[in-house]
N, C-alpha and C positions, 0 to 999 in steps of 0.2 A: 902442669908437669911437676912445678915444685912442690905443689900441695900432695899430689901423688907420691912423690919420693919421701917427703916428710911423714905422711900417714902410714906409708908402708914400714918406715923405720920405726915409728913410734909402734906399730902392731908388733913388729918382730921382738922389739925391746919388751914390751908388756907381755907377751906370750912366753918368751923365755924365763923371765922373772917368776912368772906363775908357775912354769914346769919346773923350775929350779927349786921353789919353795916346797912343792907337793913332793918332790923327790926326797926329801928327807923326813918323810913319815911313812914311807912305803917299803914292802919288803925288797929284797933284791930283784926278783922277777917283775915285779910291778915297776921298780925303777928303771929296769931295761926298757920295759915296754914303753915307758912315759919318755925314755929319751929318744926312742925309735920314732914315737909318734910326733915328738917335738921335732925332729929332724925332718920327717917325711911332711909334716905340715908347713915348715919352712920352705922346702923345696918346692911344695905343691903351691903355695901362694905365688911363688916366681913363675911357675910354669903357667898357671891361669892368666897372670899380667902379661907376660911374653907372648902367649898364644893369642890372646885378645889383640896385643899390638900387631903382631904377624898378620892376622886377618884383616885388620885396619890398614895396614901398609900394603896389603896385595891390592885391596879395594882403592886405595889411594893412587897406586901405581896404574892400575887399569883406566881410573878416571882421568889420570893426567897423560895417557896414552905413553907412560913409561913401560908399561907391559902390555903386549897384544892379548887379545882374547886367548889364543893357544896357551901363552905362558901363564897367564892368570890362572887359566882353568888346571893346568899342571901343578902350579904351585898349591893351589887349593885342594886338589887331590891328595897331594902328598901331606899336607896338614890333616885332611880328613882322615887318612889311614892311621897317622899316629894317634889321632884322638881314639880311634875305633879300638885301636890296640890297647890304650890306655884304659878305657872303658871296660874292656874285657877282664883286664888283670884286677881292676879296682871291684867290679862285681863278682869276680871270684873270691877276693878276699872277704866279701861280705857273705856270698854263699857258702864258705867254708868257716864261717864264725870266727874270723881272725882276731876281731877286736873284743875284748873283755869289758869294756866300758862303752856305754850307749851313746856318750857324747863323741866318741870317736866313730861309732857306726854312723851316726847322724852326719857328721862331717863328711863321712865318704859318699853317703847317700846324696847330699846337698852338692858335692862336688862332681859327682857323675851328672847330675843335673845339669850342672854349669857347663860340663863337656859337651853333653847333648844338645844345650843352647848354641855351643860353639860350631857344632855340627849343622845346626839349622840356619846358622849365619852363612856358612859355606855354601850350603845347597842353594840359599837364595842370592848370593853373589855369584854364583855359578849360572842362575837364571838370568842375573843382571848381564853377565857376559855374553849370553845368548840373545837377552831381549832387554835392553836397556831403557825401561821405562820409569816413570815417576812412580807408579805404584809398587813396583818391584824394590825401588830404592827407599821408598817409605817403610815398607816392610822389613827390609834389611835394617833401616835405621832403628825401628823398633826392637828388632832383635838384639841390636848392639846395646841399647839402652837396658833392657832387662837383663842381658849379662853383666854389664856393669854394676847395676843395682845389687844382682845376686851375688857377685864377687866381693862386693863390699860389705854385705850383711854377713856372709860367711867368714869375711877375715875380721868382722867387728870394727870396719872403718865407717864413720858417719859420713853421710854426703854433704 
């Protein structure tokens, strides 16, 4: 956990300093866009890690009998609805060519991919709630590992 917090802090500091350096050479419109993107990327990094943690916590709660199947399924459904809404909004930003910078477009494309991976985790965890088999648990674990690697790649954090 300490490594995660330190890595996240280093990422946010380096991202902020890079954005500040680039602000000095851009037009006012470009500066505002860069500041907005910096703000959204910082918030989105937190959203990814928190969503990853929430899904894992629901899984842990189910496995330890803290949550029964009905509660686990309900919590996962709520997470899925939130993710689906976020995916729609982010996809709309791509469809409307909101980003002038290709790097920002690719960040959003990759971000959507991670959110879809979270939805795949939720789907598998809901299968586990209904049918708690080793096969299902192994698939879920694999999806968790994929999401972790994708998040770290997107955020520029080395494993």
